Backbone bond lengths (Angstrom), bond angles and torsions (degrees), N, CA, C in turn:
res aa  C-N    CA-C-N  psi(-1)  N-CA   C-N-CA  omega(-1)  CA-C   N-CA-C  phi
1 L - - - 1.453 - - 1.517 109.21 -
2 Y 1.307 115.68 148.33 1.452 119.88 176.82 1.518 109.59 -151.69
3 S 1.326 114.68 157.85 1.463 120.84 174.00 1.517 107.93 -144.26
4 D 1.312 115.47 152.43 1.460 121.04 -179.03 1.522 108.57 -147.58
5 Y 1.319 115.99 134.83 1.463 121.41 174.85 1.516 107.82 -124.26
6 S 1.315 116.60 130.78 1.464 122.04 178.62 1.517 109.25 -125.00
7 L 1.321 115.96 138.96 1.458 122.60 176.62 1.518 108.02 -133.23
8 M 1.317 116.35 125.94 1.456 120.97 176.17 1.523 107.87 -115.23
9 R 1.322 115.58 111.30 1.459 120.63 178.64 1.525 108.61 -84.88
10 K 1.320 115.56 130.58 1.465 121.08 -177.81 1.535 110.19 -90.56
11 D 1.328 115.61 142.99 1.464 121.22 179.80 1.523 112.73 -73.03
12 Q 1.317 116.47 -29.38 1.461 120.77 -177.30 1.526 110.00 -85.81
13 R 1.323 117.54 133.53 1.464 121.69 -179.90 1.515 113.10 -60.20
14 E 1.313 117.32 -37.44 1.465 120.44 -175.87 1.534 112.63 -78.88
15 W 1.315 118.06 -6.02 1.459 121.63 178.64 1.526 109.49 -95.84
16 D 1.331 116.97 134.65 1.465 121.57 177.58 1.525 110.36 -82.72
17 D 1.327 115.92 145.42 1.462 120.87 177.29 1.527 110.59 -65.26
18 S 1.333 116.53 149.55 1.466 122.12 176.27 1.523 108.94 -98.91
19 Q 1.337 116.04 139.73 1.459 121.53 178.58 1.523 109.59 -136.62
20 M 1.335 115.65 144.42 1.459 120.31 177.10 1.534 108.68 -147.01
21 F 1.325 116.28 133.01 1.462 122.60 177.19 1.523 108.22 -126.08
22 T 1.334 116.18 127.30 1.463 121.54 -179.96 1.520 109.66 -124.31
23 L 1.312 115.37 133.44 1.454 123.40 174.24 1.522 106.28 -122.59
24 G 1.335 116.91 130.16 1.458 118.12 -175.46 1.511 113.67 -150.72
25 A 1.323 113.58 173.06 1.460 121.05 178.68 1.520 109.20 -148.25
26 Q 1.329 114.91 149.74 1.458 121.33 175.69 1.526 107.59 -114.20
27 F 1.325 115.67 136.02 1.460 122.01 -179.20 1.523 108.55 -118.52
28 L 1.332 116.10 131.40 1.461 121.40 -179.14 1.519 110.28 -119.09
29 A 1.303 116.54 126.83 1.462 124.58 170.33 1.522 104.86 -147.12
30 M 1.347 114.56 69.04 1.456 120.71 -170.16 1.520 111.28 -48.32
31 P 1.313 116.60 136.50 1.454 129.39 13.33 1.538 114.31 -89.91
32 V 1.331 118.40 13.96 1.465 120.96 179.96 1.525 109.27 -102.14
33 M 1.336 115.62 133.93 1.462 122.33 175.25 1.522 107.69 -126.94
34 A 1.325 116.12 143.17 1.464 120.07 179.88 1.522 109.38 -139.26
35 W 1.321 115.59 145.60 1.454 123.28 175.77 1.515 108.35 -126.24
36 L 1.308 116.40 136.23 1.456 121.73 176.81 1.521 107.97 -125.21
37 D 1.330 116.61 121.38 1.463 122.94 178.39 1.514 109.80 -115.41
38 L 1.327 116.69 136.10 1.456 123.50 170.39 1.524 105.59 -115.75
39 T 1.325 117.41 119.27 1.457 121.42 -173.31 1.516 111.25 -125.43
40 W 1.328 114.77 132.47 1.462 122.66 173.05 1.520 106.54 -116.40
41 A 1.334 116.75 137.19 1.459 119.38 -178.29 1.521 110.74 -153.26
42 R 1.325 114.52 156.58 1.466 120.01 171.81 1.519 108.17 -144.64
43 N 1.324 114.62 143.31 1.464 122.53 -175.62 1.521 111.44 54.16
44 A 1.317 116.47 36.31 1.460 121.37 -178.56 1.519 108.69 -133.19
45 N 1.300 116.84 114.97 1.451 121.69 177.67 1.525 108.16 -68.75
46 P 1.293 121.72 134.18 1.459 130.70 9.36 1.524 113.53 -96.63
47 Y 1.307 118.23 25.62 1.464 121.68 -178.02 1.521 111.25 -98.96
48 G 1.318 117.96 29.63 1.452 121.44 -168.64 1.497 117.14 -84.03
49 G 1.263 122.91 -13.34 1.451 120.66 179.11 1.511 113.51 98.82
50 A 1.309 116.79 49.34 1.461 120.46 177.96 1.517 109.25 -61.02
51 E 1.306 116.38 131.05 1.459 120.93 179.71 1.521 110.86 -108.99
52 N 1.330 115.78 25.05 1.459 120.02 176.01 1.525 108.39 -130.05
53 A 1.290 117.30 174.41 1.463 121.20 -176.02 1.522 113.12 -81.44
54 S 1.331 118.16 -3.95 1.460 120.87 -175.78 1.522 112.67 -73.16
55 G 1.330 117.71 -30.09 1.453 120.66 -175.24 1.512 112.98 84.81
56 F 1.334 117.66 -9.64 1.458 120.85 179.04 1.520 109.77 -84.08
57 T 1.319 116.20 141.28 1.455 121.18 -178.29 1.520 109.15 -154.32
58 S 1.302 116.61 177.41 1.458 121.93 174.92 1.515 108.17 -148.79
59 A 1.325 116.47 174.57 1.457 120.72 -179.97 1.524 111.88 -69.35
60 T 1.321 117.55 -9.06 1.464 120.30 178.15 1.521 112.18 -106.75
61 S 1.328 118.13 6.38 1.463 121.33 179.29 1.519 110.63 -65.73
62 S 1.307 115.65 154.16 1.458 120.73 176.27 1.522 109.62 -58.06
63 G 1.328 117.03 131.07 1.460 121.03 179.70 1.512 114.59 84.72
64 S 1.333 118.92 2.42 1.462 120.10 -175.72 1.525 112.76 -72.23
65 N 1.334 118.49 -13.06 1.464 120.71 179.53 1.532 111.99 -83.87
66 R 1.331 117.59 -0.50 1.466 121.86 175.42 1.529 109.15 -91.66
67 W 1.332 116.25 157.45 1.461 120.98 175.97 1.523 109.38 -78.30
68 Y 1.325 116.26 130.80 1.461 122.67 176.83 1.520 109.06 -119.00
69 Y 1.318 116.73 156.58 1.456 123.69 -173.89 1.529 109.83 -125.23
70 R 1.318 115.55 137.85 1.470 120.52 175.41 1.520 109.55 -139.05
71 T 1.316 114.84 151.86 1.460 121.98 175.56 1.523 108.29 -118.08
72 N 1.322 116.65 137.98 1.454 121.64 178.55 1.527 108.30 -129.11
73 L 1.325 116.89 127.75 1.460 122.19 177.56 1.523 108.42 -126.22
74 N 1.325 116.38 122.09 1.469 122.42 176.28 1.518 108.17 -117.06
75 I 1.318 116.23 132.86 1.458 121.79 177.15 1.522 108.00 -127.37
76 G 1.323 116.13 129.84 1.455 120.47 -179.96 1.519 111.62 -128.19
77 Y 1.316 115.50 144.53 1.464 122.18 175.61 1.524 106.98 -113.36
78 Y 1.316 117.08 117.55 1.458 122.03 -175.65 1.523 109.96 -108.20
79 F 1.340 115.43 129.31 1.462 120.23 -178.68 1.507 110.12 -133.80
């Protein structure tokens, strides 16, 4: 199990700070390995709140000051 919290303080007053929190686990059943990450972030690209179908966003996108959630699953077969 692991967790990580990141905070980026911006120098400009009008810019909001970026925050990201990740909670994850690694699973081993050799030769298969898997990682599962649960990530919450705000004002952090690519978690900015894209309101279009492109999926592209930035820390200044509309809605980027809200907390967003993503799940990441990686599975690898090692031989």
